[in-house]
N, C-alpha and C positions, 0 to 999 in steps of 0.2 A: 504494501501498498505506500502510496507516496502523501505525505503527510503533510510537507508545503506544496502547495498548487501554486503554479502559473496562474497571474492575474487576468491571462486570455485565455478564454475557456477552449477553444479551437487549440492551444495548447496542451491543456491539460488533456485532452481527446486523444490528442496522437500521443502524446506520452504514454497513457496509458492502455492504447492499444499495442505500441511496442514493448510494454512491458506484459501482457497477456501474448504476446507470440514469442519471448524467450524461453528457454529451457529451466526449469524450475530452482534451475541449480544458480541461474544466473539474475534470478528475479527480485532478489533481498539487496545484492548489490547495487541494481539499475535503478529499485527505489530511493532509496539512497541518495544515489548521486542526482538523481532528478529531484528530490526534497531539498540537497543542499544549491546547485543551479538555481532553481526556482527562489530560495532563499537569497541569494545573491543579488540573482534580477530586481526584487524585491526593495534590497538592499539598495542598487543603484538608485534605483527610481524614485526612493524614496528621497533624497536630495533633493526635488522640487519641493520638497515641504518644507527646505529651508530659504526657500527664494534666492538663489545663488544672485551674486550681484556685479557687479562692472570690478567693483573692489577685491571680491574673491577670486576672481578672474585674472585680473592682473599678480596677486599677492602667486595664486597657482604658477603663473608663468615664470614667474621668478625662480621657483624651484625646478626648472628643466632644464637637461641641458640646453646649449648654446643651440644646436641645429632642428631641435624637436620642440626649442621655444617660437623658434623663426617662422617653423610651421603651423605652429598652432597658431600664433598672434594672427601671420597673414590668413586663416582660416577667420577670425574676430571670434567675439564673445558667444554670440548667440549658436554658433556653428557649434563650439565648445560644450555647448552647456551640456550635452550627455556622450561626452569622451569619458572612459569610464576610470582614468586619471584624476578625472577634473570631477567629478561625481563623487569618487571615494575624498577626497581635500575636503568637499564640502563638510560631507558626512566627518567627516573627522575632526575638522573645527568645528563642529556642534556639538564637540561629547560622543559621536555615535560610531563607534569602533567596528569593522566588519563582522572579526568573529564573532565577539559577542552578541549583536545583532541576528548573526545566520543560527549562533547555539541557540540564541533563544525563542525562534522560529521552529528549527528543528527540535528543539528538546537535548537536554546532557547527553541523554545516554543512544541518541539515535545521530548524535554531533560526533559524539565520541566513535560507535561503532564507526560511523562511516571512516572517520580518521583511521580507526585502526586497522580496517581493509584497506586503505590508499597506503600502506606502508608496508 
């Protein structure tokens, strides 16, 4: 069972259908993987709740390596609002860490189970 659902119903349907077609021996890992991926997706989407500002964007740019900074500056604030490193910066700036967020959505037991299966 996929504990953390994707916010888009069509993605949930695809994930469930894929899971059902897997051998039983692979279903638990895949369910945990989907829960983790969906939680990470939700984490990045949640950055918009903080209403990122142009100042956030400028601060984020300062922390990037020069070549990447130039490319992101050329794209501009509006195009960078969904760049994963920017959304993570915004969340972290508001004391929302990705690992804690994902663990909270998945639950400690499932989060630890997933991490253990990865190692």
